[in-house]
KOLVEXDREN-220865 format. One record per residue (C-alpha): residue number from 1; x, z, y; residue in one letter; chain. Coordinates in pm, 1 decimal. Layout:
N
     k         c1         c3         c2   r   c
   NUM          X          Z          Y   a   A
...
This chain:
97
     k         c1         c3         c2   r   c
     1      493.7     2088.7    -1247.3   m   A
     2      708.5     1997.9    -1540.5   s   A
     3     1004.5     1760.1    -1525.7   a   A
     4      788.4     1466.6    -1632.0   s   A
     5      531.5     1572.5    -1372.3   g   A
     6      788.3     1523.5    -1096.1   w   A
     7      868.5     1179.4    -1235.3   a   A
     8      500.8     1084.3    -1217.9   w   A
     9      483.9     1229.3     -867.5   f   A
    10      779.5     1014.2     -760.4   a   A
    11      620.5      709.5     -921.6   f   A
    12      294.1      779.3     -736.1   a   A
    13      484.5      802.7     -407.6   v   A
    14      641.2      462.4     -479.1   v   A
    15      295.3      323.2     -556.9   q   A
    16      161.9      463.2     -229.2   l   A
    17      452.5      310.7      -37.2   a   A
    18      395.4      -32.6     -193.8   v   A
    19       23.2      -11.4     -121.5   a   A
    20       92.6       94.1      237.8   g   A
    21      333.8     -194.7      287.4   y   A
    22       86.8     -442.1      135.8   a   A
    23     -196.7     -321.8      359.0   l   A
    24       25.7     -332.4      669.0   a   A
    25      128.5     -685.9      576.8   a   A
    26     -235.3     -783.0      521.4   a   A
    27     -332.1     -641.3      860.4   a   A
    28      -72.2     -857.2     1036.5   t   A
    29      -95.6    -1166.9      816.6   w   A
    30     -127.1    -1483.4     1020.5   r   A
    31     -218.9    -1723.3      742.0   g   A
    32      117.0    -1885.4      676.7   e   A
    33      142.5    -2101.1      371.3   r   A
    34      493.2    -2068.4      229.0   l   A
    35      728.0    -1948.3      500.9   f   A
    36      635.9    -1697.0      770.6   p   A
    37      618.2    -1798.1     1133.9   a   A
    38      905.0    -1694.8     1360.5   p   A
    39      886.9    -1343.0     1494.6   g   A
    40      827.8    -1003.0     1350.9   r   A
    41      652.1    -1016.8     1013.0   p   A
    42      479.1     -681.3     1053.6   l   A
    43      306.5     -534.5     1354.7   g   A
    44      415.9     -196.8     1485.8   r   A
    45       71.6      -32.1     1475.0   v   A
    46       -7.8     -120.8     1109.7   p   A
    47      339.1       -9.7      999.1   v   A
    48      308.4      323.5     1180.4   v   A
    49      -42.9      374.1     1040.0   a   A
    50       76.3      290.7      687.3   a   A
    51      377.8      522.6      719.0   a   A
    52      158.5      806.3      842.4   m   A
    53      -88.6      745.1      559.1   g   A
    54      186.1      745.3      296.9   v   A
    55      338.0     1060.6      446.5   a   A
    56        0.5     1237.2      451.7   a   A
    57      -77.2     1133.1       94.7   a   A
    58      268.6     1245.5      -19.6   t   A
    59      222.2     1582.6      147.3   w   A
    60     -123.1     1615.0      -12.3   f   A
    61       15.2     1531.6     -356.4   l   A
    62      294.6     1786.2     -312.1   a   A
    63       38.2     2045.5     -204.0   w   A
    64     -193.7     1977.2     -500.8   v   A
    65       97.1     1965.0     -752.3   r   A
    66     -103.8     1788.9    -1022.7   d   A
    67       70.8     1500.3    -1194.4   s   A
    68     -251.6     1350.2    -1333.2   e   A
    69     -410.6     1346.7     -988.7   f   A
    70      -99.8     1187.3     -838.5   s   A
    71     -111.7      913.1    -1101.4   r   A
    72     -476.4      843.1    -1024.6   y   A
    73     -420.1      842.5     -649.6   l   A
    74     -120.8      608.5     -672.2   g   A
    75     -301.5      367.5     -902.6   t   A
    76     -612.2      378.1     -685.0   g   A
    77     -409.8      299.0     -373.2   a   A
    78     -257.2       -3.9     -545.5   l   A
    79     -599.8     -118.7     -663.1   m   A
    80     -743.7      -95.9     -311.5   i   A
    81     -448.8     -289.1     -170.2   a   A
    82     -487.4     -553.8     -441.1   a   A
    83     -859.7     -593.9     -367.1   i   A
    84     -792.9     -631.2        7.0   v   A
    85     -515.7     -886.0      -53.4   l   A
    86     -729.6    -1081.3     -299.2   l   A
    87    -1018.6    -1093.1      -51.1   a   A
    88     -780.8    -1210.0      220.3   l   A
    89     -639.2    -1485.3        0.8   l   A
    90     -985.1    -1598.8     -111.4   l   A
    91    -1103.8    -1612.6      248.7   r   A
    92     -798.6    -1819.4      344.4   q   A
    93     -857.5    -2050.5       49.0   h   A
    94    -1221.2    -2099.0      151.4   a   A
    95    -1113.1    -2190.7      504.6   r   A
    96     -867.6    -2451.2      378.6   e   A
    97    -1104.8    -2602.6      123.1   g   A
């Protein structure tokens, strides 16, 4: 990989981490409105699963060593997380309405 390829790889890893955090938060979301309820905001199992998924995806990206593929994978992970969060918010809105 070139120097810019490593930058894109690092950016993809950040995207994967954000997507993993968002999915772990969605898995443990309790439907709070503005402020979270007392207690731990994230469950242990979703956080461990997200960390393992991010680690596996990072290892896979390092093994493939293709900056274009890492960009696509990072963007795809964020898109999947956004779709899940949007569906969760729409479902919550439908319950309240």
